[in-house]
N, C-alpha and C positions, 0 to 999 in steps of 0.2 A: 435436488436443488443446487444450483451453481452459486457458491458464496461470492460475496463482493470484496474486492480490495480496491478502493477507489481513491480519488483525489478531490479535495474541496478547496475552494478559494472564495474570499469575500473582500469587498472594498467599500470604504466610506470616505468621500472627499468633502471636507469642510468648506472648501471654496466653491462648491457647487458644480465642479467640472464632471464631465462624463467619465465613467470608470471602465467602460467596456473594453477599451484597448489594453489597459493594464490586466484585466481579467483574462483576456485572450492570451497575452504573452505568458501570464502565470500558468494557465492551463496547458499551454504548449510545453512549458517546463515540467509539468506534472504528467505529461502524456504517458510515461512509463507505468503509471499507476492505473491506467484505464484506457483501453483501446477499442472498446465496444461502442461507446457513444459518449456524447458530451453536450453541455448546454450552458447558457448564460441567461440570467434573468436580471434586468435592471429596473430601478424604481425612480421615476421622476416626480414623486409625490402625487402627481395627478393620475398617472397610470403606470402599469407594468409593461415591460417590453421583453419578449422572449424569442430566443433562437436556440433550438436544440434539435438533435437528430442522431441517428446512428452513423458511426464513422469517426475518423481522427479529427483533431481540432482544426487542422488546415483544410479539411474537407467540408466540415459542417459550417464553418464561418468563412464568409467571403467578403470581398471589397464592397459588395452590394448590401449584404444584410448586417454586417458589423456596425455601420453608422446608424442603423435604426435603433440600436440599443442605447437609448437616451437615459440619463439618470446618474446621480452622484452616489447612489447606493446600488450594490450589485452582488450577486452570488453566482459562482461557477462550479462545474462538476465534470469529472471524467469518470466513466464507469468501466470496471474491469470485466464484469459479467452481469447478467441480469436475471431476475426471477419473476417473469411476468406471466400472468394467466390470461388476461384480456387486453393488456397493453404492454408496450415494450419496456416500461420501467425507466425510461430516460429521465434523468434529473438535470437541474433542480425541478421539483414539483411545486405547483402553485395552486392555491385555493382561495376562495373568497367566502367569508362567513360574516356573522353579525358584527364583529369587531373590525372588519376591513379585510385586507389581504394578508396572506402568509406564504412565504417561499422557504423551502427547506432543501439543503444539500447535505447528504449523509454519507459518511464513510464508516461502515460497520455492519454488524449483524446483531439483532436482538434475539437472545436465546429463549426468552419467554414470549416470543411473537405469537405462537398459536393460542396461548392462554389469553393474551390481551386482545387479539383479534376476535376470538369467540365472545369475549365479554362485550366488546363494542357491537358486534353483530346482533347480539341478543337485545341490545338497546336501540336497534334500528339503523345502525351505520351501514352504508353501502360502499363496497370497495371495487375499484376498477383494475387492481393488479395485486400481486403478492409482494409488492415493494415494502420493505421495512420502513422506508421514509413515509409512506402513505399512512401507516398505522400511527406513527408518531405525530403526524400532522393532525389526525383526528383527535388524538389525546390532548394535544396542546390547545386545539380549538375548544374542546369541552372545558379544559382547565381555565382557559382565558375568561370564560363567562362567569367564573367564580372567584377571580382574582383581580387585583387592581392594576396589574401590568403584564406585558408580554413576557418579561424576564421571569416573573414569578410563576407564570404558567409553564414556562420551559423547565424551571427548577422542579415544580410539582410533578411534571411528567417524567423527568429524569429520575426522580426518586422511585418510580415504579418500573423502570427499564432495567433488564438484566442483559449482560453481554458486553459487547465492545462497540464504541462509537465515538467519532468526532463529528460534530454537526454544526452547521451554520444556519441560522434562522433569520429571515428578513421580514420585518413588519413595515408598515408604511413609512415610519420615521426612525427605525432602529435596526441595527445589525447586532446579532447575538451569536456568540460562539460558546459551545460547551463540550467538555470532554468527559467520558465516563470516569468513575471514581478510581478505576485501576489504571487508566491511562493507556489502554491497549494500543490505540491509534494515535499517531502524532498530530499535533496542531500547534501552530505558532502565531504570534502577533508581530507585525512589522509596521514600519512607518517611513514615509517619504514626504517631507514638507508637512502639509496639512491633510495628507491622506493616510488612512490606516488600512492595513490589510490583514486578513487571516489566510493561512495556507497550510496544507498538510506537510509541506517541507520548506525549509528555509531557502532552498535553491530557487524557489519561485520569487523570493524577494530580490535575490541578486540580479535576476534578468530585468527587473523593472526599477533597479537602482534604489531599492528600499533597504533600510537597516532593520535587523531583527531587534525587537523590543524585549520580548520574553516568550517563553513557551506558555501555552495554556496549561496550567497544572492539572494533574488528574483530579477530577471532581470539581473543577473550577468553571464558572460561567463569567464571560466578559461581555459587557454591553457597551455599544458605541451609539451615542445619539447626540442631539444638539447641546446636551449638558456636559459632554465629555466622555471619557473612557472610565467605566466603573467595573471593578472586580468583585465577584461574589464567590466566596469559598465554602459554600454549603457542604460540599462533599470532600474537601481537601483533608487529607490525613486521617480519614475515617477507616481506611483499609491500607494495607501495604501496596504501593504501586507495583504494577506488573506490565510494563511496556513490552510489546511484542518484540522478541529478540530477532525474529526473522526480518525486521526492518533493516537491521545491520547486516544480516546474512544475504538478503536478496532484494527486498522491495525498494529501499530508498536509494536515491542518487548518491554517488560518492561525495558530491560537493555539498550535501546537506548536513546540517547538525540536528540530531534528534535529542531533545531534552538536554541540550548543551554539549553533546558529545559528537565528535566528528565521525561520520560514517567512514570516510576514507582512512583515517588513522586506525579505527577499529579493525578494518579489513586488512590493512598492512600487518597489524599486530597479530591478528588471527592467523594469517599466512605464516608468520614466524613460528607461532606455537604449533601449527600444523607440521612444520618440518621437524620440530623437536619431538613430536609425538610419532611421526611416521617418516623417518629419514630414508633416503634411497640414493644410490649412485646413478647419475644420469648425465646426459650431455646438454640438455636444454629443458627449461621450464616454460610451459605455455599455459595461458588461462583461457577459459571459455568466455567469450564476450557475452554480456558486458560485465556482469557482476562477479565473474571469476577472475578478472584481470588483476585486481589489486591484491587478492589472496595469493595469486601466483607471484606477484612482485615481492610480497612479504616472504614467501617460501624461497624465492631466489636470493633475497638479501641474507636470510639466515643460513642457507645452504652453501652459498657461493657458486651455485650452478647458474649458468648464463640464462637470462630471461630473453624470450623472443616472441614475436607475434606469429603464432603458428596457425591461427585460424582467421580467415577473412570473413567479415560479417556483411551481409546485405541488410542495411539499416531499415529497409522498407517492409520487413516481414515481422509479424507480431511474435510475442513470446510463446514458446512451445508448451510452457507450463499450463496454458489454458486450453490447449487443443483437446478435442473430445475423444479421439480413438487412437490406438497405437499406430494404425496405418497412417492417419493424418499427421501424427507426431513425427513419424519417420520421414514423410514427405517434407514436412516443415523444416526438419533439420538439414536435409540435403539442399533445400532452397536457401535457407538462412545462412549457412556457414559453408566455407570451402577450405580445405587444407592448403597451407602455404608450403608447397613441396620444397622450395629452396631453403626453408628454415628447419625442416624436420627429416628430410630424406637421409636414410642411413644412420639415424641417431636414436639413442634411448631417450624417450620423452617423458617428463612428468607433466601430466595433464591435471590442472586444478579447476574444480568446479564448486559451486556453492552448496549443492545438495544432490542426492539421488532420491527421487520420489518413487516412480514405478520401475525405473531402470531402463526403459526403452530409449530415452534420449541419450543416456550414457553409452549404451551399446552401439548406437549409430555413430556417435562421436568417435569412439575408439576405432570402429571400422573405417571411418572417414580418414583418420590419422594414419592408420596402418596402410590403407590403400594409397595414402600420400607418400609412403616410403619409409615410415618410422620402423625401426627394428623392434623396439619394445615400447609399451605404453604403461606407465605407472600412474594409476588414477589416485588422486588425493582430493578428499572432500572436506570443505571448510565448515562443516557442521557435523554433529553426531547423527546417527541413523534416525530417520523418521519412523516412529513406531506407534504414534497415535494421531488421530485426525484432529482438526481444529474447528471448534464450534464458534469461533470469534470472527470469522470472515476471511481467513486465508484459504485459498483454493487447494487445500490438501485433501485428497480423496479418502474414502472409507478405508479402514485398516486393512481390509482384505486385498486392497490394491497396492499396498505399500510393499516395496521390495524387501525391506528389513523385517517385515512381519512374516513374509512367506519364506525367507531364506536367512541363513546366517551369513556372515561377512564373506566367508570362502565361497558360499553358494552364489552370492551376488557377484563376486569377482569372476567366477566362471561364466555366469550368465551374460555379463557385459563384455567379456573378452579381454579384460585387463590382465597384464602380467603380474601386477601387485595392486592391492587396494588398501587405502588407509583413510580413516575418518578422524575428525577432530574430536578429542575426548571432552566430555562435559566440563571437567575441571578447568579446561583452557579458557572458557568464557570468563571465569573469575579472574584469571591472570591478565586479561585485557580490559577489565573494568565492566564486564557485562554480566553481573551477578547481583542477586538480592532484590533488585527493583525491576526484574524482567520476568516475562512469562516464557517458560521453556517447556510447556506442557506437550508440545508435539514430539519432544524427545524423551520426556520423563513420565508423562501421564499425570503430573501434579498440576491440576487446573486451579488457578488462584481463587476462583469464586465458588469452589466446591462442586463444579461439574463432575459427573461421574464418567470415568473412562469406559469406553465401550469394549 
């Protein structure tokens, strides 16, 4: 199964204006969180309007179909990977039941999915895909027949879900956002004039000139309807928060704030700590675009070694983290990046990247830089070694595929062709303010919800 790491967006305009254009621009900003497919569903009270499909935001939405998305309430989604059996799993997903319509956009993975699906199937439910959003939709629909409101049905459903999720639910007259009690996935509330927005990252607010109001707290539900904005804290403070630390290492845009903390500032500080932990003499520091660049800047600031753009990126190629085979990953690296010979030729280079997963991408990057004329390449990694898989939706493969499980650090160094290799130590996260309220299970095996390490 390919796990999901997606982006969600919602909008509610009290002046009755169409929200589709804002959702489009917001999803465009969240494109890094999902490049497989995308969709927008809007609600004009009378009917729902849907445009979705496989591809990037600017491919799926056009000047012809975007104006058809009428309505002052809407939900959008970008998908990283999908797990479909009989359908492609493109979100948001829409259903109609005895209480009206329901639309869901989900970022996350439900770890008790099999148990919940089996229970529903034995009660006669029929599924068209293996989408985790579809099972949640079924559960909310059942709960809604037994409760007085859509928000209570969502809360009742959330109480039975295990795993990680940030989710937006749209009913005919309400927009509801909820985050799991650990807060694995980010979610924020923004406002511009009389329009409210939900988004996976605050950078989406910036592009539509909205201001961040607050983060959706772990375990919190926020409802927006004609009565105003209402907060429900049914799950807040019941467990210790465990936001995904990899948002700061890789997933999030540097111009976003996750739970009030600057991603850019955290990456600069991590880069400084990386130099303290793994110093080296060199002529130039370069970062792997895009998430490695600010770690490299921090390393340069702390070391005094000149920073340079040593790799040129083709922005139209997707992330290699989601490619399926080593051969495809090798091809993707050569197409995606090219060494800037003028910056690295004849020099000892510090190459900074966010992580090493399988090791294939790192090996190809180092070969690329040495072929570009570098004398030596000192690899520095802005996170500890991956030694455990992630059950919460990050696309980290089974342990047997992880380089740090198969080899020690010296073995990894040799396999990727680096002259030296250094990782960020775990204790460095605490020094930059990324400790206590974060999930670091992919590095430690300490799963916050009691999940057993494989």
